[in-house]
C-alpha positions in Angstrom: 117.1 110.1 125.0 118.0 111.1 121.5 118.1 114.7 120.0 116.8 116.8 117.7 119.9 117.2 116.4 121.4 114.3 116.6 118.1 113.3 114.8 118.9 115.4 111.7 122.9 114.9 111.9 122.2 111.1 111.8 119.6 111.2 109.1 121.6 114.1 107.0 124.3 112.1 106.9 123.2 108.3 105.8 120.5 110.2 102.3 124.3 112.1 101.1 126.5 108.8 102.5 123.1 106.5 100.0 123.8 109.5 97.1 125.5 107.1 94.0 128.4 108.1 92.4 127.7 110.1 90.1 125.0 111.8 91.9 127.7 113.6 94.9 126.8 117.1 93.2 123.7 116.6 95.4 125.1 116.0 98.5 125.2 120.5 99.2 120.9 120.0 98.5 120.0 117.1 100.7 122.2 118.6 103.8 119.9 121.9 103.5 117.9 122.3 106.8 115.3 125.1 107.2 115.4 126.7 110.8 111.9 128.7 111.7 113.3 131.7 114.3 110.5 133.3 114.8 108.5 130.0 115.6 108.2 131.3 119.1 106.0 133.8 117.2 103.8 131.6 116.3 101.6 130.2 119.5 101.7 126.9 119.1 99.7 125.5 121.9 101.3 122.6 121.7 104.5 121.8 124.5 107.5 123.8 123.8 109.5 120.6 123.4 107.5 119.2 121.0 108.4 122.2 118.4 111.0 124.3 120.1 113.6 122.5 117.9 112.5 124.4 115.0 114.3 127.5 115.4 117.8 126.1 115.6 118.2 122.7 114.8 115.9 122.7 111.7 114.1 120.4 109.8 115.5 118.5 106.4 114.4 121.0 104.1 113.5 118.2 101.2 111.4 115.4 103.2 111.1 111.5 102.0 107.9 111.5 99.8 108.0 114.3 97.9 107.7 116.8 100.9 109.9 120.5 100.7 109.5 122.7 102.9 110.3 126.2 103.1 112.0 129.2 104.7 109.7 131.2 104.4 106.6 130.2 106.8 103.5 131.6 106.4 100.5 132.8 109.0 97.4 131.3 108.0 95.2 132.3 110.7 94.9 128.9 112.2 97.8 126.8 110.8 101.6 128.2 109.9 102.1 127.4 106.4 106.1 125.2 106.0 106.1 123.6 103.0 104.2 121.9 99.9 103.9 118.3 98.9 104.8 116.2 96.3 100.6 116.9 95.3 100.7 120.6 96.0 98.9 121.1 98.8 100.9 122.9 101.5 102.5 121.5 105.0 101.3 123.1 108.1 101.5 123.5 111.8 98.3 123.8 113.4 98.2 126.4 116.2 95.7 124.4 118.6 97.3 121.0 118.6 100.8 121.7 117.2 100.3 118.6 114.9 102.4 118.3 111.0 98.8 118.6 108.6 98.4 118.3 104.7 95.2 120.9 103.4 94.2 121.5 99.8 96.3 124.0 97.9 95.0 126.6 99.6 94.9 125.8 103.4 91.3 125.9 103.8 90.8 121.9 102.1 90.4 118.7 104.3 92.7 117.9 106.0 95.1 114.7 106.6 97.6 114.8 110.0 100.9 113.2 108.8 102.1 113.8 112.9 101.4 114.7 115.8 104.2 117.4 116.2 107.3 118.8 114.8 109.5 116.6 116.3 107.4 113.5 115.9 107.8 114.8 111.9 111.6 114.6 112.1 110.7 111.6 113.8 109.5 110.2 111.3 111.3 111.3 108.6 114.2 110.1 109.4 112.8 107.0 110.2 111.3 106.4 106.8 113.4 104.1 104.2 112.0 103.3 100.9 113.5 100.6 100.8 111.6 99.1 103.9 108.2 100.8 104.2 106.4 97.6 106.3 109.8 98.5 109.0 108.9 102.2 107.9 105.7 102.3 109.6 106.2 100.2 112.8 109.2 102.6 113.1 106.7 105.2 112.9 104.6 103.5 114.9 106.7 103.7 117.5 106.9 107.4 117.6 103.8 108.5 116.6 100.7 105.9 116.4 98.2 107.9 115.0 100.6 109.0 112.2 100.1 105.3 110.5 96.3 105.2 111.7 93.7 104.3 108.1 93.8 107.1 105.4 97.1 109.5 107.5 99.4 110.4 105.8 102.0 108.0 106.5 99.4 105.1 106.0 99.2 106.2 103.0 103.7 106.9 102.7 104.1 103.6 103.6 101.9 101.4 102.2 
């Protein structure tokens, strides 16, 4: 089984190597990783195997489909904000389920599940290929079937 670190390293290498020569100055920015050393304090109800890697391996700061993760996690009660998406919505981890979700600007709006766990989110990000969205959808379906169901984030982003 591929580790979170191997997934992340492979993904970062792939996106940096795909940069055109005139955009190589973006390489350092694209390699930036966000770690959450306080993840144990989030009191996530899900299995630690699905989120423990957030403390040491982390997630890419800039993710496909315009998700930008923040170094500063914010506890919102039933969720922890870890970033935002291109619509200005919050990207959070639900404490009760461990799912990564998109929620309204203030965290109280309608939620859309992005991935069933932080580890499934990392795997989906690593599988994303904007040149072949059908292949991306099938790769994500193999990782996290609910993530590509009608109305979910990855369903829309791979349409």
